[in-house]
Structures are given as C-alpha cells and as structure tokens.
C-alpha positions, -999 to 999 in steps of 0.1 A, spaced: -292 385 -541 -281 350 -530 -289 359 -494 -327 374 -505 -332 339 -521 -322 319 -490 -338 341 -464 -372 338 -484 -366 300 -485 -363 298 -448 -393 321 -443 -412 297 -461 -398 263 -446 -406 282 -412 -440 290 -420 -446 251 -428 -432 244 -396 -451 266 -375 -483 252 -397 -476 218 -387 -468 231 -349 -506 245 -348 -517 211 -367 -503 191 -340 -516 214 -312 -549 206 -322 -548 165 -321 -558 147 -288 -536 130 -269 -560 121 -241 -548 151 -218 -571 182 -216 -554 208 -237 -574 242 -247 -562 239 -282 -577 208 -291 -609 233 -296 -593 255 -318 -610 242 -349 -645 242 -331 -667 270 -344 -699 282 -325 -727 299 -346 -726 337 -330 -754 356 -343 -752 341 -380 -714 340 -379 -694 309 -376 -669 320 -348 -637 302 -330 -653 289 -295 -621 307 -280 -635 340 -293 -667 338 -275 -657 319 -244 -627 311 -219 -615 275 -227 -595 265 -194 -581 230 -181 -595 219 -149 -575 190 -146 -556 166 -171 -592 151 -182 -614 180 -182 -621 211 -200 -639 242 -191 -659 267 -214 -669 297 -201 -690 316 -228 -689 356 -222 -725 353 -228 -747 326 -210 -771 324 -243 -741 307 -259 -740 278 -236 -763 256 -263 -745 268 -291 -714 259 -279 -723 225 -266 -739 217 -299 -708 229 -318 -687 207 -299 -707 176 -306 -708 184 -341 -670 190 -343 -666 151 -344 -638 153 -317 -651 123 -300 -658 146 -271 -693 146 -253 -698 182 -236 -716 186 -206 -737 221 -205 -746 235 -169 -762 268 -164 -734 291 -171 -706 269 -188 -698 236 -205 -674 210 -189 -658 189 -218 -646 157 -201 -616 140 -225 -622 101 -225 -591 79 -227 -581 69 -259 -590 35 -275 -560 18 -292 -579 20 -324 -582 58 -320 -545 62 -310 -537 44 -347 -559 64 -366 -544 97 -348 -507 85 -355 -520 79 -392 -532 114 -390 -504 129 -378 -482 109 -404 -502 127 -433 -499 159 -418 -462 157 -413 -459 145 -452 -479 176 -463 -456 200 -441 -423 184 -454 -441 188 -491 -442 228 -483 -409 226 -469 -397 213 -503 -419 237 -523 -400 262 -508 -370 248 -519 -383 240 -552 -389 279 -554 -355 289 -542 -338 265 -565 -356 284 -596 -348 314 -586 -314 306 -582 -313 292 -617 -333 324 -634 -303 346 -612 -277 324 -630 -293 328 -662 -300 369 -660 -264 368 -651 -271 382 -616 -252 357 -601 -221 332 -611 -224 294 -615 -202 289 -583 -227 312 -565 -258 291 -576 -239 259 -566 -232 278 -529 -267 286 -530 -285 252 -537 -261 240 -512 -273 262 -485 -310 258 -498 -306 221 -496 -288 222 -459 -321 245 -449 -345 218 -464 -326 188 -444 -327 209 -413 -364 218 -413 -371 182 -424 -354 170 -395 -372 196 -373 -408 183 -386 -394 146 -381 -385 155 -346 -418 170 -340 -440 139 -356 -420 114 -334 -426 135 -299 -466 137 -307 -465 97 -317 -447 94 -284 -474 114 -265 -502 96 -285 -493 60 -278 -482 60 -244 -509 51 -217 
C-alpha cells in the first residue's frame, strides 16, 4: 500500500520534470536547435500540424536551421507559420526549403527568456508539489481506513517529502543550467 502511494507520487513528479525539460528545449538560447520549432504549427490541408511532421528540420550550423518539407508546396506555409510563431526568427524561403537564421540574442531578450524560464520552473515545482499533496492525502485516507498504521503513515510522509525535495532540486538544477546557457555570450 505504502509503496503504491510513493510510486504513484514519484511518477507524477517525473512527469512534471519531463514536461519542464520539454519546455526548456523550446527556449531559444542563441544556438540553433530543431526543438526551437516544436511549437510551430503549419496549416497542412486545413489541419494545424507540427512543422516537424511535415518536414525535416536540421541544424546547418550554430546559427542556422534548415527546414525541408516533404512536399514543395508546403514551403510558403512553413515560412508563414515560423513568422507567425513570434519566435523572433526571420525565415528565408528558397525553392524547396526554408532557411532559418538564428539571430544573436539581445540583452533585453535574454532577460525576458530568463523570466520565462523562472515562471516555467515555478509551474513545474507546483506540479511536483501537487503530486506530493495527492500522496499525502492518500496516506491520510489509508490511515483513516486502517489500511496502514500511524508509523507507516509517518514513514510514507517522510519518503514523499524526500522525493519532493529531490525533484524540486532537479528542477532548480535544470533551470540554472538553462539560465547559464542563455546568459553566456
């Protein structure tokens, strides 16, 4: 019973950290990364589709992405979608591909990105704490139903709190790493 509750809490916390990692991958750091375009949706025959599902996104060099659609007719739609995504990118459409130069970040843009990362980090921590709260509630209910003893409840609460501390520290570490990546010139 106790192991089920802590396992469920840990699963919830892992999911929060994984979601945070995915969000960090989308943040532009001045280096080209295919993940930068993960949030871009292209109008593909009337359906908003992620750009990486209608094309191949590759890194040409540290400051350039190349988006090669599987259908030539998609080049204008991809160009338009990247511009509309408000990522601060200015794509250049060729005959059969879209080149996306990555401009260097300004000091103001870096500050904005760090603020956004702090907010996303806090959201991830809230999700971890929600998993902790749910686990604590399940422990209280289990004790009330006489499924576990008071001592088992106390041990379970300590395990859940240790998990919470570990995952919050992991989020802090990821946040600091991304901030460092953004602020270094």
